[in-house]
C-alpha positions in Angstrom: -0.1 0.1 0.1 1.8 3.6 -0.8 1.6 6.0 2.3 2.7 8.8 0.2 2.4 10.0 -3.6 4.4 12.3 -5.6 2.0 14.8 -5.1 2.6 14.7 -1.5 6.3 15.1 -1.7 6.2 18.0 -4.3 3.4 19.8 -1.8 6.2 19.3 1.1 9.6 19.8 -0.4 8.7 21.5 -4.0 9.0 21.0 -7.4 12.5 22.3 -7.9 14.0 19.9 -5.1 12.4 16.5 -6.4 13.5 17.6 -10.2 16.9 18.6 -8.6 17.0 15.2 -6.9 15.5 12.6 -9.8 16.7 14.7 -12.8 19.5 12.3 -13.7 19.2 13.1 -17.4 18.8 16.2 -17.4 15.6 16.5 -18.7 14.6 19.3 -16.6 11.9 17.2 -15.3 11.2 15.3 -12.4 12.1 11.5 -13.0 9.1 9.8 -11.8 10.9 6.3 -11.9 13.4 7.7 -9.9 10.5 9.1 -7.1 8.5 6.1 -7.6 11.2 4.0 -6.3 12.4 6.1 -3.5 8.7 6.3 -2.4 8.6 2.0 -2.9 11.5 2.1 -0.5 10.3 3.8 2.1 7.1 2.0 1.9 9.3 -1.2 2.3 10.6 0.5 5.3 7.2 1.1 7.0 5.7 -1.9 6.3 9.0 -3.7 7.8 8.1 -1.8 11.2 4.2 -1.6 11.3 4.0 -5.6 10.1 4.8 -6.4 13.5 2.4 -4.6 15.1 -0.5 -4.1 12.6 -2.6 -6.2 9.7 -0.9 -5.0 6.6 -2.8 -3.7 4.4 -3.6 -0.8 6.2 -7.4 -0.1 5.6 -6.4 3.8 5.7 -3.4 5.4 5.7 -2.9 7.9 8.5 -1.8 11.5 7.9 1.3 10.4 10.7 2.4 8.0 7.6 2.5 10.3 4.6 5.0 12.8 7.0 7.0 9.6 7.8 7.3 8.6 3.9 7.8 11.6 2.9 10.7 12.1 4.8 12.0 8.7 4.1 11.5 8.9 0.5 13.3 12.3 0.6 16.4 11.2 2.9 16.6 8.2 0.0 16.4 10.7 -3.0 19.2 12.8 -1.5 21.6 9.7 -1.2 25.1 10.3 0.5 24.3 14.3 -0.5 21.5 14.5 2.6 21.5 17.6 4.8 21.3 17.7 8.3 17.6 18.6 8.5 17.3 16.1 6.0 18.9 13.5 8.4 17.5 15.0 11.2 13.8 14.2 9.8 14.6 10.8 8.6 15.9 9.7 12.2 12.8 11.1 13.4 10.5 9.2 10.9 12.4 5.9 12.1 11.9 7.0 15.6 8.2 7.5 15.4 8.3 3.8 13.4 9.8 2.3 16.4 7.9 4.0 19.0 4.7 2.4 16.7 5.8 -0.8 16.9 6.9 -0.8 20.8 3.2 0.2 21.1 4.2 3.7 22.7 2.4 5.6 19.7 -0.8 4.0 17.9 -2.1 5.1 14.2 -5.9 5.2 16.2 -6.5 2.0 13.6 -8.5 -1.3 15.1 -6.3 -3.6 12.7 -4.2 -4.2 15.7 -3.2 -8.0 15.5 -3.4 -10.0 18.6 -0.5 -10.7 20.7 -0.4 -14.3 20.2 -0.2 -13.2 16.2 2.6 -10.2 16.7 6.0 -12.1 15.6 7.8 -13.0 18.5 11.5 -11.5 18.6 12.9 -14.4 20.9 15.3 -16.9 19.7 13.7 -19.4 21.2 13.5 -21.6 17.9 17.1 -21.0 17.6 17.9 -22.2 21.0 15.6 -25.8 20.7 16.7 -29.4 20.1 19.6 -31.3 21.7 23.2 -29.9 22.0 25.2 -30.3 19.9 27.6 -33.0 19.7 31.3 -32.3 18.7 33.3 -34.8 20.1 35.4 -37.2 17.8 32.4 -39.7 17.7 29.7 -37.1 16.8 32.1 -35.6 13.8 33.3 -38.8 12.4 33.0 -38.5 8.7 33.4 -35.1 8.5 
């Protein structure tokens, strides 16, 4: 589910910045493919956080996620040249997503996964099973 659109990006950051950050062929216009890729990357990053707490796709996109998606996509467009403001906004967006996954902030949506359906963060599966046998008999043939 797209959290933000090209129009959202333009209204927040302006046509001039979007053109400067996406026009890799010198056409003087926004390269829609480059912008779409940055927005898709932002969507994937957001989904990675939200999937631990919410059933995806969300029924609606809360305005806070539009802002978060725009800030993440903008950061991705700036690549290695991000200003301190762009970097700070990206870090703020990530902190917001972390707060959402921890339950410190809510999207106000009823589609919260029940606790038993939320992915576990434990390593119990990695710890289960018989102890490894690394003696001479257990390693025979290797």
